[in-house]
Rosetta silent file (secondary structure, phi, psi, omega in degrees, C-alpha in Angstrom):
SEQUENCE: MRASRINENWQLAVDEAFAQARGALAGARAAEALPWLERAHVLTQRRPWLHARAHWLMLRAGWQLGDVREVLGQLPRILAALLFSRLWVPLGNSGRARVSAFKPMPLSAELRRLLDQPTP
SCORE:     score description
SCORE:     0.000 S_00000001
   1 L     0.000  -43.304 -178.913  -16.279  -20.927    6.174 S_00000001
   2 H   -61.514  -40.852  179.546  -14.459  -20.399    2.882 S_00000001
   3 H   -60.305  -37.592  178.999  -14.799  -16.597    3.148 S_00000001
   4 H   -61.577  -43.594  179.476  -13.143  -16.727    6.556 S_00000001
   5 H   -63.779  -42.023  179.887  -10.128  -18.561    5.100 S_00000001
   6 H   -65.919  -42.885  177.006   -9.910  -16.066    2.260 S_00000001
   7 H   -58.574  -40.634  178.343  -10.144  -13.168    4.701 S_00000001
   8 H   -62.320  -40.684  179.422   -7.297  -14.738    6.651 S_00000001
   9 H   -62.317  -43.788  178.161   -5.184  -14.958    3.485 S_00000001
  10 H   -62.408  -47.858 -178.167   -5.762  -11.265    2.755 S_00000001
  11 H   -62.484  -42.178  177.712   -5.007  -10.305    6.349 S_00000001
  12 H   -62.088  -40.951  179.479   -1.844  -12.402    6.430 S_00000001
  13 H   -65.084  -42.004  178.396   -0.651  -10.815    3.185 S_00000001
  14 H   -65.445  -48.182 -179.489   -1.315   -7.306    4.518 S_00000001
  15 H   -59.162  -43.139  179.965    0.325   -8.045    7.859 S_00000001
  16 H   -63.766  -44.374 -178.810    3.396   -9.515    6.164 S_00000001
  17 H   -60.486  -46.137  179.403    3.772   -6.552    3.802 S_00000001
  18 H   -67.595  -40.126 -179.514    3.598   -4.026    6.625 S_00000001
  19 H   -64.297  -44.553  178.912    5.881   -6.071    8.902 S_00000001
  20 H   -62.996  -42.193  179.713    8.527   -6.477    6.200 S_00000001
  21 H   -65.282  -45.747  179.427    8.344   -2.774    5.353 S_00000001
  22 H   -62.044  -40.949  178.529    8.573   -1.683    8.997 S_00000001
  23 H   -62.145  -43.215  179.070   11.538   -4.001    9.542 S_00000001
  24 H   -65.648  -42.358  178.637   13.348   -2.593    6.526 S_00000001
  25 H   -64.209  -40.537  179.233   12.619    0.988    7.611 S_00000001
  26 H   -62.375  -30.492  178.585   13.815    0.239   11.151 S_00000001
  27 L   -92.836   13.541 -179.467   17.071   -1.011    9.658 S_00000001
  28 L    57.471   38.267  177.898   17.391    2.109    7.462 S_00000001
  29 L  -116.027   62.123 -174.822   16.828   -0.021    4.338 S_00000001
  30 H   -58.583  -38.360 -179.869   14.177    2.157    2.714 S_00000001
  31 H   -61.451  -34.269  176.286   14.802    0.808   -0.781 S_00000001
  32 H   -73.006  -28.671 -179.007   13.942   -2.688    0.518 S_00000001
  33 H   -72.110  -33.104 -171.394   10.800   -1.357    2.201 S_00000001
  34 H   -60.288  -44.735  177.197    9.314    0.191   -0.921 S_00000001
  35 H   -60.732  -35.825  177.514    8.295   -3.002   -2.796 S_00000001
  36 H   -67.923  -36.940  178.904    6.585   -4.218    0.398 S_00000001
  37 H   -70.567  -35.557  175.143    4.830   -0.873    0.751 S_00000001
  38 H   -62.445  -41.946  177.641    3.669   -1.003   -2.857 S_00000001
  39 H   -62.868  -47.532  178.345    2.211   -4.438   -2.135 S_00000001
  40 H   -59.426  -40.515 -179.299    0.552   -3.175    1.056 S_00000001
  41 H   -60.898  -48.464 -179.237   -0.804   -0.204   -0.878 S_00000001
  42 H   -61.735  -43.288 -177.523   -2.446   -2.337   -3.543 S_00000001
  43 H   -68.879  -27.615 -172.993   -3.954   -4.694   -0.963 S_00000001
  44 H  -109.678   10.617 -174.889   -5.339   -1.922    1.250 S_00000001
  45 L   -54.472  -30.013 -178.505   -6.550    0.634   -1.285 S_00000001
  46 L   -94.133    5.519 -179.506  -10.198    0.225   -0.218 S_00000001
  47 L  -116.431   97.925 -169.962   -9.424    0.442    3.524 S_00000001
  48 H   -48.481  -49.929 -176.738   -8.870    4.147    4.383 S_00000001
  49 H   -67.103  -43.026  179.334   -6.738    3.773    7.532 S_00000001
  50 H   -68.399  -37.981  178.113   -4.583    0.993    6.134 S_00000001
  51 H   -61.641  -47.415  178.372   -4.296    2.787    2.791 S_00000001
  52 H   -63.299  -36.362  177.905   -3.164    5.970    4.547 S_00000001
  53 H   -61.396  -42.023  177.902   -0.718    3.917    6.616 S_00000001
  54 H   -59.918  -43.849  179.165    0.902    2.603    3.429 S_00000001
  55 H   -66.960  -38.786  177.659    1.330    6.179    2.195 S_00000001
  56 H   -59.995  -43.902  179.965    2.689    7.328    5.573 S_00000001
  57 H   -69.392  -31.391  174.021    5.315    4.595    5.482 S_00000001
  58 H   -65.697  -38.181  175.764    6.163    5.527    1.867 S_00000001
  59 H   -60.560  -45.644  178.108    6.696    9.070    3.089 S_00000001
  60 H   -60.888  -40.528  178.129    9.064    7.735    5.775 S_00000001
  61 H   -63.775  -43.992  177.199   10.916    5.678    3.163 S_00000001
  62 H   -59.535  -39.757  178.031   11.227    8.751    0.961 S_00000001
  63 H   -62.191  -46.820  178.977   12.585   10.689    3.933 S_00000001
  64 H   -60.001  -36.590 -178.446   15.202    8.000    4.625 S_00000001
  65 H   -81.171   -9.634 -175.568   16.225    8.044    0.981 S_00000001
  66 L    70.846   27.988 -176.715   16.384   11.844    0.876 S_00000001
  67 L   -96.082   94.409 -176.506   13.821   11.748   -1.940 S_00000001
  68 H   -61.002  -40.194 -179.713   12.003   15.093   -1.724 S_00000001
  69 H   -60.197  -42.573  179.727    9.640   14.194   -4.565 S_00000001
  70 H   -65.379  -45.207 -179.552    8.509   11.037   -2.732 S_00000001
  71 H   -60.975  -51.853 -178.226    8.019   12.879    0.565 S_00000001
  72 H   -66.657  -33.473  179.280    6.053   15.744   -0.992 S_00000001
  73 H   -70.497  -27.204 -179.232    4.089   13.368   -3.220 S_00000001
  74 H   -79.056  -26.264 -178.127    2.949   11.267   -0.281 S_00000001
  75 H   -56.410  -54.277  178.491    1.463   14.185    1.684 S_00000001
  76 H   -68.102  -28.083  179.534   -1.613   14.683   -0.545 S_00000001
  77 H   -67.463  -34.926  176.775   -1.912   10.923   -1.035 S_00000001
  78 H   -61.042  -49.203  179.568   -2.284   10.395    2.725 S_00000001
  79 H   -62.698  -45.067 -179.802   -5.187   12.835    2.826 S_00000001
  80 H   -62.835  -37.396  178.402   -6.743   11.411   -0.350 S_00000001
  81 H   -60.542  -41.943 -179.884   -6.468    7.868    1.061 S_00000001
  82 H   -69.317  -36.039 -174.275   -8.456    8.907    4.108 S_00000001
  83 H   -89.545  -33.196 -168.688  -11.101   10.794    2.134 S_00000001
  84 H  -118.163   -3.920 -174.386  -11.600    8.830   -1.084 S_00000001
  85 L   -55.902  -35.916 -178.883  -10.577    5.189   -0.549 S_00000001
  86 L   -79.430  -17.437 -176.563  -14.153    3.975   -0.203 S_00000001
  87 L   -90.810  -49.036 -177.382  -15.325    5.917   -3.271 S_00000001
  88 L  -163.980  138.815  172.122  -12.745    5.189   -5.952 S_00000001
  89 L  -141.453  148.461  175.205   -9.176    3.965   -6.304 S_00000001
  90 L   -80.405  102.488 -174.220   -7.088    3.181   -9.382 S_00000001
  91 L   -50.309  131.485  176.196   -6.801   -0.580   -9.029 S_00000001
  92 L    83.727   -7.670 -178.286   -3.244   -1.860   -8.839 S_00000001
  93 L   -58.682  134.290 -175.299   -1.683    1.582   -8.502 S_00000001
  94 L   -72.712  -19.753  178.887    1.634    1.290   -6.637 S_00000001
  95 L    85.868   -2.909 -178.631    1.064    4.461   -4.618 S_00000001
  96 L   -75.165  154.694 -177.303    4.501    5.905   -5.351 S_00000001
  97 L   -68.840  -22.643 -179.053    4.921    9.621   -6.016 S_00000001
  98 L   -85.371    2.686  177.879    6.448    9.011   -9.453 S_00000001
  99 L  -116.854  136.739  176.834    3.231    7.350  -10.649 S_00000001
 100 L   -54.058  134.639  179.188    0.045    9.299  -11.311 S_00000001
 101 L   -66.711  -10.567 -177.158   -2.317    8.848   -8.385 S_00000001
 102 L  -106.599    1.569 -173.428   -5.086    8.221  -10.937 S_00000001
 103 L   -91.582  116.128  171.051   -3.386    5.529  -13.041 S_00000001
 104 L   -67.515  150.067 -179.113   -4.629    1.927  -12.762 S_00000001
 105 L  -133.772  156.406 -179.603   -1.813   -0.604  -13.044 S_00000001
 106 L   -63.128  148.676  177.682   -1.675   -4.331  -13.827 S_00000001
 107 L  -108.729  145.239  171.540   -2.074   -6.771  -10.943 S_00000001
 108 L   -70.095  161.039  178.768   -0.210  -10.007  -10.418 S_00000001
 109 H   -60.041  -39.032 -179.385   -2.380  -13.135  -10.356 S_00000001
 110 H   -64.277  -47.017  179.873   -1.738  -13.485   -6.613 S_00000001
 111 H   -65.344  -39.519  178.433   -2.814   -9.928   -5.784 S_00000001
 112 H   -60.580  -43.633  179.791   -5.878  -10.227   -8.026 S_00000001
 113 H   -61.247  -44.124  179.276   -6.883  -13.428   -6.229 S_00000001
 114 H   -65.162  -38.011 -177.691   -6.505  -11.758   -2.827 S_00000001
 115 H   -79.460  -24.078 -179.243   -8.443   -8.686   -3.935 S_00000001
 116 L   -76.974   -6.603 -177.703  -11.242  -10.607   -5.649 S_00000001
 117 L  -103.633  155.202  177.580  -12.241  -12.161   -2.342 S_00000001
 118 L   -60.341  140.940  177.576  -14.196  -10.547    0.481 S_00000001
 119 L  -113.047  158.475 -178.795  -11.984   -8.791    3.013 S_00000001
 120 L   -65.535    0.000    0.000  -12.637   -8.224    6.687 S_00000001
């Protein structure tokens, strides 16, 4: 029973991050979307489709911002998310193009708690 509750917490956090990001992108507020996408990225790094979705939305945010580096940096990350997410990910990495795709980054206590629990 406890695992189910924890899974729900993870799922709610992922759903909220993507919903907030999509809402910001729909309103042409890409800069507001990016922190939500970084959160979604960290939470979904081990889930290939969701991980790739976070990178796709980062690409869209980069496009809205006119940030060529972000757009070009997300293209290989989308493919890598689909191919390697189950094998290895740099824990806590924000997923942004200005950060090495191989660099682990510190996690907040909340994200660590969500990630330390079984996910659906």
